[in-house]
C-alpha positions in Angstrom: -20.1 -15.9 29.6 -17.5 -13.1 29.5 -14.1 -14.8 29.0 -11.1 -12.5 29.4 -10.4 -11.1 25.9 -6.6 -11.3 26.6 -5.9 -13.8 29.3 -2.2 -13.3 29.0 -2.7 -10.0 30.9 -3.3 -12.2 34.0 0.5 -12.4 34.3 0.6 -8.8 35.4 -1.5 -9.8 38.4 0.7 -12.7 39.5 -1.5 -15.5 38.2 -0.2 -18.9 39.1 -1.8 -20.3 36.0 -0.4 -17.7 33.5 2.9 -16.7 35.3 4.4 -20.2 35.8 5.5 -20.8 32.2 7.1 -18.9 29.3 4.8 -16.4 27.6 4.6 -18.3 24.3 3.0 -21.3 26.0 -0.7 -21.6 26.6 -1.5 -22.8 30.2 -4.5 -25.2 30.4 -3.4 -26.7 33.7 -4.3 -25.5 37.2 -8.0 -25.4 37.9 -9.0 -21.8 37.7 -10.9 -20.2 34.8 -10.2 -17.3 32.5 -13.4 -15.4 33.3 -14.5 -12.8 35.7 -16.6 -14.1 38.6 -20.2 -13.0 39.2 -20.9 -9.3 39.4 -21.8 -9.7 43.1 -18.1 -10.4 43.8 -17.0 -7.0 42.5 -19.8 -5.3 44.4 -18.9 -7.0 47.6 -15.2 -6.2 47.3 -15.8 -2.5 46.5 -18.1 -2.2 49.6 -15.4 -3.9 51.8 -12.6 -1.7 50.5 -14.7 1.4 50.9 -15.1 0.5 54.6 -11.4 1.2 54.8 -10.4 -0.9 57.9 -8.7 -4.2 57.6 -8.3 -5.6 61.1 -9.0 -9.1 62.5 -12.3 -10.5 61.4 -15.0 -12.9 62.7 -17.5 -15.2 61.0 -20.4 -13.1 59.6 -23.7 -13.6 61.2 -25.5 -15.1 58.1 -22.6 -17.0 56.6 -23.9 -20.4 57.9 -27.4 -19.5 56.9 -26.2 -19.1 53.3 -24.7 -22.6 53.3 -27.8 -24.1 55.0 -30.1 -22.6 52.4 -27.7 -23.6 49.6 -27.5 -27.2 50.6 -31.2 -27.5 51.2 -32.3 -25.9 47.9 -29.7 -27.3 45.6 -28.7 -30.6 47.2 -31.7 -31.6 49.2 -29.6 -31.8 52.4 -31.0 -30.4 55.6 -28.2 -29.7 58.0 -27.8 -28.1 61.4 -25.7 -25.0 61.1 -23.7 -26.2 64.1 -22.3 -29.0 61.9 -20.3 -26.4 59.9 -16.7 -25.6 60.6 -15.4 -22.8 58.4 -11.8 -23.4 57.1 -9.4 -21.7 54.7 -9.6 -24.4 52.1 -10.7 -27.9 51.1 -7.1 -29.2 51.0 -6.3 -27.9 54.5 -9.6 -29.6 55.5 -8.3 -32.9 54.2 -5.1 -32.5 56.3 -7.0 -31.4 59.4 -9.1 -34.5 59.1 -6.1 -36.7 59.4 -4.5 -34.5 62.1 -7.6 -35.0 64.2 -7.2 -38.8 64.0 -3.6 -39.7 64.9 -4.8 -43.3 65.6 -5.6 -43.8 62.0 -2.4 -44.9 60.2 -3.9 -46.1 56.9 -5.6 -44.0 54.2 -7.4 -45.2 51.2 -7.7 -42.7 48.3 -8.7 -43.0 44.7 -6.2 -43.1 41.9 -5.9 -41.3 39.6 -6.9 -38.3 41.7 -6.0 -34.7 42.6 -2.3 -34.9 43.8 -3.1 -33.9 47.4 -4.9 -37.3 47.8 -1.5 -38.8 47.9 0.4 -35.8 49.4 -1.7 -35.3 52.5 -1.4 -38.9 53.8 2.3 -38.8 53.1 3.0 -35.5 55.0 0.9 -36.8 57.9 3.0 -39.9 57.9 0.2 -42.3 57.1 0.3 -45.3 54.8 -1.4 -44.4 51.4 -3.4 -47.2 49.7 -4.6 -46.4 46.2 -8.2 -47.2 45.2 -7.8 -48.0 41.5 -10.3 -46.2 39.3 -11.3 -47.7 36.0 -12.5 -45.9 32.8 -16.2 -46.1 32.2 -18.3 -44.3 29.5 -18.6 -41.1 31.6 -15.9 -40.9 34.2 -13.6 -43.0 36.4 -15.1 -45.5 38.8 -13.9 -47.8 41.5 -14.8 -51.3 42.5 -16.6 -51.0 45.8 -15.9 -54.7 46.5 -12.2 -54.0 46.1 -12.5 -51.1 48.7 -14.2 -53.5 51.1 -11.4 -56.1 50.5 -8.7 -53.5 51.1 -10.2 -52.6 54.4 -10.6 -56.2 55.4 -7.0 -56.9 54.6 -5.7 -54.0 56.7 -7.3 -55.1 60.0 -6.5 -51.7 61.4 -8.2 -48.3 61.7 -8.4 -46.5 58.3 -9.7 -43.4 56.6 -11.2 -43.1 53.1 -10.5 -39.9 51.2 -13.2 -39.5 48.6 -13.7 -37.1 45.7 -17.2 -36.4 44.3 -17.5 -35.1 41.6 -14.2 -36.8 40.8 -11.1 -34.8 39.8 -9.8 -35.5 37.1 -12.4 -37.8 35.7 -15.6 -35.6 36.2 -17.5 -38.6 37.6 -20.7 -37.8 39.4 -21.3 -40.7 41.7 -24.8 -42.1 42.1 -26.8 -42.4 45.3 -26.4 -46.2 45.1 -22.6 -45.8 44.8 -22.3 -43.4 47.7 -24.5 -45.6 49.9 -22.2 -48.5 49.2 -19.2 -46.4 50.3 -21.1 -45.2 53.4 -22.0 -48.8 54.3 -18.4 -50.0 53.8 -17.1 -47.3 56.0 -19.6 -48.1 58.7 -18.9 -51.8 58.6 -15.1 -51.2 59.1 -15.4 -48.2 61.4 -13.6 -46.0 58.9 -13.6 -42.3 58.8 -14.8 -41.0 55.4 -13.6 -37.6 54.2 -15.4 -36.4 51.0 -14.0 -33.6 48.9 -17.0 -32.1 47.2 -15.6 -28.8 45.9 -17.0 -29.5 42.4 -20.5 -30.2 43.6 -22.0 -27.2 41.8 -20.3 -27.7 38.5 -22.5 -30.5 37.2 -22.8 -30.1 33.4 -25.5 -32.6 32.7 -28.7 -33.7 34.4 -27.0 -35.7 37.1 -27.8 -34.9 40.8 -24.9 -34.3 43.2 -25.5 -36.4 46.3 -23.5 -35.1 49.3 -22.0 -38.1 51.2 -23.1 -36.6 54.5 -26.7 -36.6 53.3 -26.7 -40.4 53.1 -24.6 -41.2 56.1 -26.2 -41.5 59.6 -25.4 -38.5 61.7 -23.7 -40.9 64.2 -21.2 -42.0 61.6 -17.8 -40.2 61.4 -17.9 -38.4 58.1 -16.5 -35.1 57.0 -17.9 -33.4 53.9 -15.7 -30.6 52.5 -17.2 -27.9 50.3 -16.4 -24.5 48.9 -17.7 -22.0 46.4 -14.2 -21.3 45.0 -14.2 -23.5 41.9 -17.9 -22.9 41.1 -17.6 -19.1 41.0 -13.9 -18.8 40.0 -12.8 -17.2 43.3 -9.9 -19.5 44.1 -7.9 -16.6 45.5 -10.3 -16.2 48.4 -9.5 -19.0 50.8 -12.9 -20.1 52.2 -14.4 -23.5 52.6 -16.5 -25.5 55.0 -16.2 -28.8 56.7 -19.7 -30.3 57.5 -19.4 -32.8 60.4 -22.6 -34.1 61.9 -21.0 -36.4 64.5 -20.1 -34.3 67.6 -17.0 -36.1 68.7 -15.5 -36.1 65.1 -16.4 -32.4 64.9 -14.7 -31.5 68.2 -11.5 -33.4 67.2 -11.5 -31.4 63.9 -12.1 -28.1 65.8 -9.2 -28.9 68.1 -6.8 -28.9 65.0 -7.6 -25.2 64.3 -5.3 -23.8 67.0 -2.6 -21.7 65.4 -4.0 -22.3 61.9 -4.9 -19.6 59.3 -8.5 -18.5 59.5 -10.9 -17.4 56.9 -10.5 -13.6 56.2 -13.5 -11.2 56.4 -13.3 -10.6 52.6 -13.3 -14.3 51.8 -16.3 -14.8 54.0 -18.2 -11.9 52.3 -17.3 -12.9 48.8 -18.3 -16.6 49.4 -21.6 -15.6 50.9 -22.4 -13.2 48.1 -21.9 -15.9 45.5 -24.1 -18.4 47.3 -26.9 -15.9 47.4 -26.6 -13.9 44.2 -24.3 -15.7 41.8 -26.7 -18.2 40.2 -27.6 -16.3 37.0 -23.9 -16.0 36.2 -23.6 -19.7 37.1 -26.2 -20.7 34.6 -24.3 -18.9 31.8 -21.1 -20.6 32.9 -22.5 -24.1 32.7 -23.7 -23.4 29.1 -20.2 -22.2 28.1 -18.5 -25.1 29.8 -20.7 -27.6 28.0 -19.7 -26.0 24.7 -16.0 -26.2 25.5 -16.4 -29.8 26.7 -17.9 -30.8 23.3 -15.0 -29.1 21.6 -12.6 -31.3 23.6 -14.7 -34.4 22.8 -14.7 -33.5 19.1 -10.9 -33.3 19.3 -10.8 -36.7 21.0 -12.7 -38.4 18.1 -9.8 -37.4 15.8 -7.2 -38.8 18.2 -7.9 -42.5 19.0 -4.4 -42.8 20.4 -5.7 -41.0 23.5 -8.5 -42.0 25.9 -10.2 -38.8 26.8 -12.5 -38.7 29.9 -14.6 -35.6 30.7 -17.4 -37.0 32.8 -20.6 -35.1 33.8 -18.9 -32.4 35.9 -16.0 -30.0 36.3 -14.1 -28.1 33.6 -11.4 -30.8 33.3 -10.5 -33.5 30.8 -8.3 -36.5 31.6 -6.2 -37.6 28.6 -4.6 -41.0 28.8 -2.1 -42.0 26.1 -2.0 -45.5 24.7 1.5 -44.9 23.3 3.4 -42.4 25.3 4.9 -42.0 28.8 6.0 -38.4 28.0 2.6 -36.9 27.3 3.1 -33.7 29.3 6.5 -33.0 27.6 5.0 -33.9 24.2 2.4 -31.2 24.4 4.7 -28.7 26.2 7.0 -28.9 23.1 3.9 -27.8 21.1 3.3 -24.8 23.3 0.6 -26.2 25.6 1.0 -26.7 29.3 -1.2 -29.3 30.9 -1.1 -30.9 34.3 1.3 -33.9 34.3 -0.4 -37.1 35.1 2.2 -38.6 37.4 1.2 -36.6 40.6 -2.3 -37.8 39.9 -1.2 -41.4 39.7 -0.6 -42.1 36.0 2.6 -41.5 34.1 0.8 -41.8 30.8 -1.8 -39.1 31.2 -2.4 -35.3 31.5 -5.2 -33.2 32.8 -6.6 -30.4 30.6 -8.5 -27.4 31.9 -11.1 -26.3 29.4 -12.3 -23.4 31.7 -11.1 -20.8 29.1 -12.4 -18.9 26.1 -13.3 -20.9 23.0 -10.5 -19.1 21.2 -7.9 -20.1 23.7 -9.1 -23.7 23.7 -9.2 -24.0 20.0 -5.7 -22.6 19.7 -4.4 -25.1 22.3 -6.1 -28.0 20.6 -4.7 -26.9 17.2 -1.2 -26.9 18.7 -1.8 -30.3 20.3 -2.6 -31.5 16.8 0.9 -30.7 15.5 2.9 -33.6 14.3 
């Protein structure tokens, strides 16, 4: 894997990750990686720029075919291409899902979780109900009985926002767990919206199970996916909502009026990765496994923290047994991590190990400082 030899140069190109903090601080926070994407991305961009015209675009003819093939070959999910709604990002997809269902006033979402799992319900003026996640050997897991009890207590239409693989815990939920969630949703008539942006960054032998694969096509579910995390192309806003149930899909489509659309370049880059990025992807997973082990080795020397990396993503969740100022504590040592409070825990931080071994080792060395 070709990690950027001098990632601080990213500041010259307006990198959110590298430009948000003073130059002497190492940023291991927002979830993008310090590596070039697959070679097919550069080839696609060069061909698009050489064309020389940058007007309005439309969905490419074979874009959906690329997703259909990808889901069938890598996730054993056969879908109808008509189920796909292209959108400019997974987070907008979460918001569109709630916009499409104004009758739903209650939203259950895991905690801790990516901050938008709290933000989106709030800005859509829905009542947010956290699903408490508990530390297990390899990730963060809920009690499905507790989810069932929460929905029973509400006695009102509700949506469940789900995250699999889980961010920040890296949990890859099993077929049995997802089936439990699907059944609970069906029993309570709940919409389930599953963020699966990390589906292709599984570091071990676990199989990612798309929620929509286990749910009946008549059940209201929305599965959100993108290639952006997998291939380090977060600057190209392109995702898909996969919605088998026709009425749910139409309601979602109706939210797209006066909304940003996927650009021609984002379509092209995404399709190129789904078709030609897998040799690069294989190398990436090997590199991320090595970095994950480095973090776990650091954790064994620091029993004052509970470190969760799970089986997926390039993220580590670091929970303190002693501090409520964890983010500030490490910032004073020159390392910027994602504060835990927006995720749902004031005693934790999230570390992004999608960087060079040298950058990671230096960050962990600074974090060791007493």
